[in-house]
VOMARMAR-248719 format. One line per 5 residues: their letters; for each residue x, y, z of N, C-alpha, C. Coordinates in pm, 1 decimal, always signed. Example, Ala and Ser with C-alpha at 12.3 -4.5 7.8 and 13.67 -1.06 7.14 Angstrom:
as> +1319.0:-569.0:+780.0:+1230.0:-450.0:+780.0:+1320.0:-330.0:+780.0  +1285.0:-225.0:+708.0:+1367.0:-106.0:+714.0:+1290.0:+3.0:+787.0
This chain:
mdrgq> -1.4:-403.5:+230.1:+90.9:-345.0:+324.4:+122.9:-203.0:+277.7  +127.7:-113.4:+371.6:+165.1:+25.3:+344.7:+269.3:+65.1:+447.0  +390.0:+89.4:+398.4:+500.9:+124.4:+487.4:+515.7:+22.4:+599.6  +497.7:-104.7:+563.6:+514.7:-210.9:+661.2:+392.5:-238.2:+747.2  +281.1:-172.4:+720.1:+159.2:-193.4:+798.0:+51.9:-256.8:+709.8
lvear> -18.1:-352.9:+766.0:-127.3:-416.9:+693.5:-244.3:-319.2:+683.1  -288.2:-289.9:+560.8:-405.7:-206.1:+539.5:-528.7:-295.8:+540.9  -529.0:-393.4:+453.8:-636.8:-490.6:+446.2:-585.3:-613.2:+374.1  -638.2:-726.4:+411.5:-606.7:-851.7:+341.8:-736.2:-929.0:+326.9  -739.9:-1010.5:+226.2:-861.6:-1087.3:+201.3:-823.3:-1229.0:+164.4
tvyre> -898.5:-1324.7:+217.8:-879.8:-1463.9:+179.6:-1004.0:-1510.5:+105.1  -980.7:-1588.8:+2.6:-1089.5:-1647.9:-75.5:-1054.4:-1793.2:-96.2  -1148.5:-1880.0:-72.6:-1124.7:-2023.1:-89.9:-1226.4:-2080.8:-186.4  -1178.0:-2153.3:-284.9:-1264.2:-2222.5:-381.0:-1211.6:-2364.2:-397.7  -1302.4:-2459.6:-397.5:-1261.3:-2598.0:-418.9:-1245.2:-2624.1:-567.4
gvvas> -1157.4:-2716.2:-599.3:-1135.7:-2754.5:-737.2:-987.4:-2765.7:-766.3  -959.2:-2818.9:-882.8:-821.0:-2835.6:-923.8:-801.0:-2760.7:-1054.8  -711.6:-2663.4:-1053.9:-675.9:-2588.0:-1174.1:-525.0:-2567.5:-1173.4  -471.9:-2532.4:-1287.4:-329.6:-2502.6:-1296.0:-298.2:-2382.5:-1207.5  -179.9:-2382.1:-1148.5:-143.5:-2274.4:-1057.0:-147.0:-2138.0:-1125.6
efaev> -106.6:-2130.7:-1253.8:-108.5:-2003.5:-1325.9:-251.2:-1951.7:-1342.1  -344.4:-2043.9:-1366.5:-484.0:-2004.8:-1381.4:-539.5:-1954.8:-1248.0  -509.0:-2024.5:-1139.3:-553.4:-1980.9:-1007.2:-494.8:-1843.3:-974.0  -368.9:-1821.8:-1009.7:-304.0:-1694.1:-979.9:-366.9:-1579.5:-1058.4  -396.4:-1600.2:-1186.5:-454.8:-1492.1:-1266.7:-598.0:-1463.5:-1220.5
igikk> -669.0:-1564.0:-1173.0:-801.7:-1539.7:-1114.5:-786.4:-1456.9:-986.8  -685.9:-1489.2:-906.3:-660.1:-1411.0:-785.3:-623.9:-1267.0:-816.5  -544.9:-1246.8:-921.7:-508.0:-1111.1:-963.1:-632.2:-1034.7:-1007.5  -719.5:-1100.4:-1082.5:-843.9:-1035.1:-1126.1:-928.7:-994.9:-1005.8  -941.7:-1084.0:-908.6:-1018.8:-1051.1:-788.3:-953.5:-935.5:-712.0
alswi> -821.6:-936.0:-704.0:-750.8:-828.1:-634.9:-771.4:-695.0:-707.3  -764.6:-696.3:-840.1:-786.1:-573.2:-916.4:-928.8:-521.5:-897.0  -1025.4:-611.8:-895.6:-1164.8:-571.6:-871.8:-1179.5:-510.8:-733.0  -1111.5:-567.5:-637.2:-1115.3:-519.3:-499.2:-1051.0:-380.6:-490.1  -936.8:-363.1:-554.8:-867.5:-233.9:-556.9:-957.3:-127.6:-621.2
karqw> -1022.2:-164.9:-730.7:-1110.4:-69.9:-799.6:-1229.8:-32.8:-711.4  -1290.0:-131.9:-646.9:-1405.8:-104.7:-560.8:-1368.3:-15.0:-443.3  -1246.9:-30.8:-391.9:-1199.7:+50.6:-279.4:-1148.8:+187.7:-326.0  -1133.0:+203.6:-456.1:-1081.5:+327.3:-517.1:-943.3:+364.4:-461.7  -860.0:+261.6:-445.2:-724.3:+285.2:-397.7:-638.2:+335.6:-511.8
ektil> -549.4:+425.6:-481.9:-456.3:+478.7:-580.7:-314.6:+444.8:-538.2  -221.9:+455.2:-632.0:-81.3:+424.1:-607.1:-66.6:+286.0:-543.5  -127.2:+189.0:-607.4:-128.8:+52.5:-555.8:-33.8:-34.9:-635.3  +40.0:-117.0:-564.1:+128.6:-214.4:-627.5:+75.7:-352.4:-592.7  +44.5:-428.9:-695.0:-3.5:-564.7:-677.5:+115.4:-657.5:-698.8
esdcl> +147.3:-737.2:-598.9:+261.8:-827.5:-607.6:+215.4:-969.8:-631.1  +292.2:-1042.3:-711.7:+262.7:-1182.5:-738.8:+393.1:-1258.6:-755.5  +389.3:-1384.9:-716.6:+506.1:-1469.3:-737.9:+489.7:-1555.3:-862.9  +389.9:-1523.1:-945.8:+363.8:-1598.5:-1068.9:+403.3:-1513.9:-1189.9  +526.8:-1533.8:-1234.7:+578.4:-1455.8:-1347.3:+499.5:-1481.2:-1475.5
vaina> +447.6:-1601.0:-1493.0:+367.9:-1633.4:-1612.1:+244.0:-1543.9:-1618.7  +175.0:-1529.7:-1507.4:+53.9:-1446.2:-1505.1:+88.1:-1299.6:-1527.5  +191.2:-1250.5:-1461.5:+229.6:-1109.9:-1477.4:+271.1:-1080.9:-1620.6  +353.3:-1167.0:-1678.4:+396.2:-1145.2:-1817.1:+279.8:-1152.3:-1914.0  +185.3:-1241.4:-1889.5:+68.4:-1252.3:-1977.3:-14.4:-1124.0:-1972.6
irsnl> -34.4:-1068.7:-1854.3:-112.7:-945.7:-1840.0:-38.9:-827.9:-1903.2  +91.5:-823.3:-1888.6:+171.1:-713.6:-1944.8:+181.6:-720.0:-2097.3  +166.2:-837.2:-2154.5:+183.0:-851.3:-2299.6:+57.8:-804.8:-2373.3  +70.1:-793.7:-2504.4:-44.4:-758.2:-2588.8:-101.6:-880.3:-2660.3  -49.0:-995.8:-2630.5:-88.1:-1119.5:-2696.7:-227.4:-1161.9:-2652.0
fmrsp> -313.4:-1192.2:-2748.5:-446.2:-1244.1:-2717.3:-438.2:-1395.6:-2714.1  -486.4:-1456.3:-2608.4:-483.2:-1601.9:-2593.4:-624.6:-1656.0:-2591.0  -650.7:-1749.6:-2678.9:-783.5:-1811.7:-2685.6:-788.5:-1930.6:-2590.7  -810.6:-1899.6:-2466.4:-817.5:-2003.0:-2362.8:-886.5:-1941.5:-2242.0  -930.7:-2024.0:-2148.7:-987.8:-1967.1:-2026.0:-887.4:-1875.9:-1954.5
fglvv> -760.3:-1915.5:-1952.4:-655.2:-1832.8:-1893.7:-648.9:-1698.5:-1965.7  -649.1:-1701.3:-2098.6:-642.2:-1579.6:-2178.3:-760.7:-1487.7:-2156.3  -879.1:-1544.4:-2136.9:-997.8:-1461.8:-2111.8:-986.7:-1388.0:-1978.6  -934.4:-1455.7:-1876.8:-916.3:-1389.5:-1747.4:-807.1:-1283.6:-1758.0  -702.0:-1312.3:-1835.1:-596.7:-1213.5:-1859.1:-657.0:-1088.5:-1922.4
eecrh> -744.7:-1105.7:-2021.1:-811.1:-990.6:-2085.5:-893.2:-910.6:-1985.0  -962.2:-979.6:-1894.7:-1039.7:-910.3:-1792.1:-947.6:-829.9:-1700.7  -830.8:-885.4:-1668.1:-732.8:-813.1:-1585.9:-685.1:-688.0:-1658.8  -655.2:-700.7:-1787.4:-609.8:-584.7:-1865.1:-717.3:-476.5:-1867.6  -842.5:-517.4:-1886.9:-952.9:-421.9:-1890.1:-964.0:-348.6:-1755.8
llhsm> -953.9:-421.8:-1647.2:-959.0:-359.1:-1515.2:-842.8:-261.9:-1496.2  -724.7:-302.3:-1538.3:-606.9:-216.6:-1524.8:-623.0:-86.0:-1600.4  -678.0:-93.8:-1721.2:-696.1:+26.8:-1803.0:-801.5:+120.5:-1744.9  -889.6:+67.0:-1659.7:-994.1:+151.0:-1601.5:-949.5:+218.2:-1471.5  -826.0:+190.5:-1429.8:-774.0:+248.6:-1305.2:-642.7:+320.5:-1333.2
snvsf> -609.5:+414.2:-1244.8:-480.7:+480.5:-1258.6:-391.3:+442.4:-1141.8  -263.2:+447.2:-1166.3:-163.4:+424.0:-1063.1:-169.9:+285.4:-998.6  -198.1:+184.1:-1077.6:-191.7:+46.2:-1029.8:-86.2:-24.0:-1113.5  +7.7:-87.9:-1047.0:+114.5:-155.9:-1119.7:+138.0:-295.3:-1062.2  +213.1:-374.8:-1137.7:+245.5:-511.9:-1098.8:+391.8:-523.5:-1065.5
lfvyr> +420.7:-611.5:-973.9:+558.4:-637.2:-937.2:+574.1:-786.3:-911.8  +673.2:-844.8:-974.8:+703.8:-984.8:-947.8:+790.0:-991.9:-822.9  +751.4:-1077.4:-729.8:+832.4:-1101.6:-610.6:+842.8:-1251.8:-589.8  +958.8:-1293.5:-547.8:+973.8:-1435.3:-515.4:+889.9:-1467.4:-392.4  +836.9:-1588.7:-389.5:+753.3:-1630.1:-276.8:+827.4:-1611.1:-144.3
sankv> +955.4:-1639.8:-144.1:+1034.3:-1626.7:-20.6:+1040.6:-1482.3:+28.0  +1017.4:-1386.2:-61.2:+1020.3:-1244.7:-22.8:+882.5:-1193.0:+16.3  +781.2:-1275.0:+4.9:+645.9:-1231.7:+38.1:+575.6:-1341.0:+117.3  +629.6:-1371.4:+233.0:+577.7:-1479.2:+317.0:+437.7:-1451.3:+369.3  +406.0:-1323.4:+391.6:+273.7:-1288.7:+443.9:+165.0:-1333.3:+346.8
thnfa> +180.4:-1296.9:+220.6:+81.6:-1334.2:+119.7:+71.7:-1485.5:+106.5  +185.7:-1551.2:+103.1:+186.9:-1697.2:+92.1:+114.3:-1760.8:+210.7  +137.3:-1710.4:+330.8:+71.1:-1766.1:+448.6:-78.7:-1738.1:+449.1  -120.6:-1620.3:+402.0:-264.0:-1592.4:+390.1:-328.3:-1692.5:+293.7  -261.8:-1720.5:+183.1:-314.9:-1817.1:+86.1:-324.6:-1956.6:+148.1
rvscs> -224.6:-1994.4:+225.3:-223.6:-2127.0:+287.9:-338.1:-2146.7:+385.6  -376.8:-2043.8:+458.0:-482.9:-2058.2:+558.1:-620.7:-2020.6:+505.3  -630.9:-1994.0:+375.6:-759.8:-1948.9:+321.1:-870.3:-2052.4:+339.6  -835.9:-2181.4:+345.6:-940.7:-2282.1:+367.3:-996.3:-2274.5:+509.9  -915.2:-2226.3:+604.9:-962.6:-2209.9:+742.9:-1038.7:-2079.0:+763.1
fpdrc> -1009.6:-1980.4:+677.7:-1073.4:-1848.8:+687.9:-1124.9:-1807.7:+550.3  -1223.9:-1881.0:+495.2:-1269.8:-1849.1:+359.6:-1348.2:-1718.1:+353.8  -1324.1:-1644.7:+247.0:-1400.7:-1522.8:+220.0:-1405.5:-1428.3:+339.8  -1287.2:-1393.1:+389.2:-1276.9:-1303.3:+503.8:-1184.4:-1187.7:+471.6  -1212.5:-1073.1:+530.5:-1124.9:-955.3:+521.3:-1060.2:-933.9:+657.6
fnmen> -932.9:-896.2:+653.4:-858.2:-875.1:+776.3:-790.4:-739.1:+773.2  -770.2:-684.7:+893.0:-684.7:-567.8:+911.0:-602.2:-594.1:+1035.9  -528.4:-495.9:+1083.2:-439.2:-518.9:+1197.0:-514.6:-556.7:+1324.5  -642.6:-521.1:+1335.1:-718.2:-552.5:+1456.2:-770.1:-696.0:+1461.6  -781.9:-761.6:+1347.3:-843.1:-895.0:+1349.5:-762.8:-1000.0:+1272.3
vpiel> -632.2:-985.4:+1267.9:-547.7:-1084.0:+1200.3:-548.8:-1213.4:+1281.4  -572.9:-1327.2:+1216.7:-569.2:-1455.2:+1289.2:-430.7:-1478.9:+1350.4  -430.0:-1540.1:+1466.0:-305.3:-1564.9:+1538.5:-207.2:-1646.3:+1453.5  -258.9:-1731.5:+1365.3:-173.3:-1812.8:+1278.4:-88.5:-1727.7:+1184.3  -131.6:-1606.7:+1157.9:-63.1:-1519.3:+1063.5:+11.6:-1404.4:+1130.5
lstll> -14.9:-1383.0:+1255.6:+38.2:-1265.6:+1323.2:+190.9:-1262.1:+1327.9  +256.0:-1374.4:+1357.1:+402.3:-1371.1:+1370.5:+468.9:-1338.0:+1237.2  +421.4:-1396.5:+1127.7:+478.6:-1366.6:+996.4:+455.2:-1220.7:+960.7  +337.0:-1170.9:+990.2:+303.7:-1031.9:+961.2:+392.4:-936.8:+1041.9  +409.3:-965.2:+1169.8:+494.5:-878.4:+1252.7:+640.9:-883.3:+1209.6
ddcss> +687.9:-1002.4:+1168.8:+825.2:-1013.1:+1116.9:+840.9:-926.7:+991.7  +741.9:-929.9:+903.3:+747.7:-852.9:+780.4:+741.0:-702.0:+809.3  +654.2:-664.6:+901.9:+640.1:-522.7:+937.0:+768.5:-467.8:+998.3  +839.3:-548.2:+1074.7:+959.9:-500.5:+1140.4:+1076.7:-482.6:+1043.2  +1063.7:-535.8:+921.7:+1172.3:-522.3:+824.2:+1169.0:-386.8:+752.0
y> +1067.6:-305.1:+778.1:+1057.6:-173.7:+712.7:+1125.5:-68.1:+791.4
């Protein structure tokens, strides 16, 4: 979102069962890779997973699959400028939560204001009107 307008959104769906923190840090890594590929600047990545954000912000090395993905996120962050993290409560970011919920219906898709699924449009318009 930029000034209340959707720039681009992406849904990714993968089957399997993992801890929510692990799924979130994988999502953050994918988002950082996407931001880097698009060469976006002054980007704020929001997450409702404080565990993942704190892990990425810390200097602690963790010997685990979670820790390895955290290291990849740190490496991506250091290779870009003007990208920051912000913790937001899920209730304050309904658009993102709803995109995640419908990802199984729209796997591996990119959206902008012209092609937002009707299932997401009302939440998106409510969020845009709050700016």
